[in-house]
C-alpha angles and dihedrals in degrees: 000000000000137000120192118228108186099315096332123104107217112206118218142158130214130208128181134352135265132047108026117243117187110206118204122195130209128269114296090002124102141211093293091071086062101039089050094061101028107041095062087055096047093053084081098035115071130191100054130112106210116204116193116193133191107219118224115291091014133092112341096339113096123224125253126210091223093062096087103150148009094270090061092043089054090051090052090054092049091052090047091052093048092048101042102030105020127206101323119113116271140197123230128213113183140166131198107328088004086061090051091052090047091056089047091055092048095046092046091059100208094110125060104236116184096186145348133215111191125179121189090349123187106239101166115043096200109082092207093054096052123105103234127182124242101235117204123214092246089062091063128079125205117181114241112268095009097114092049091051092056101032114157092013106135092197090054090049089055089050091053090051091061104027123096094179107039110188132147090252092051092046090052091053092046090049092050103036106031113015098063091064091056089059095057103033117126094246096185091056098042094046092052091045092047092050099044113015111026098111127070110242089234100041090129088072092070092088091057100034118132117228122151103179127092113288124177120194120190118191133176119237088215096045105133093176103064102354127220106254102067093064091057095041094052103035109029089106093068107111098220099037120139109192121191122184106191118204117217098032138086135188091323096059093138088062100033097049109016092161093062090041093055093043094055093041089055091046091052092052089049091055091052090052 
């Protein structure tokens, strides 16, 4: 399906009926990174209309030269929500940069957001300003024989650079849910955007944002991409925040510990009622 924002066709997929949940993927990923971890859960959770979007320049949504920064990207998302969902209250599920955009939508205040579930969210756009953990080798797990099986595979090397729990099953999920988006991303657009427009101009307002509805944030103690401390430092003042720091996982927590992921997703939905 497509929805036109200005001159840009935004690709999205819908599953189910009921309360709308907008699902926002990470940077240079696409909707499959979200359907892969969420749809197995929602087979047993009825009453939710899941909306999976490909953000501009990623997946099946083309780039646009006029999307120069995060403020404009946020405006595109707001117009998409108004056009596809309307004015009813929505839920947000976001990971990594999708979590950053989710916080932007909530802090902006133009959209009625009844709850947020963010896993491994980007909180600080500047890599150099993030609090990142020093992960020791003994905190990582690589299944016996796995490296030999995929020797000289550049994609597998990239997986090992991000994985905390590297098993054949986790590699298969990564290869099916995340890797395909990297092959089709508009690299010229995303590299320019990442270098010059990645941060919201008002990111410093996150630590004073007002949001009174249930928000669950899951972070990995071994997440070397976005870390785990910034989310607590910036958002601990939110009155209905549930903050979970999972040990033994990194930026792929939905793959590395799906049992914990599903448990806390269910708990979040219960709190919303």
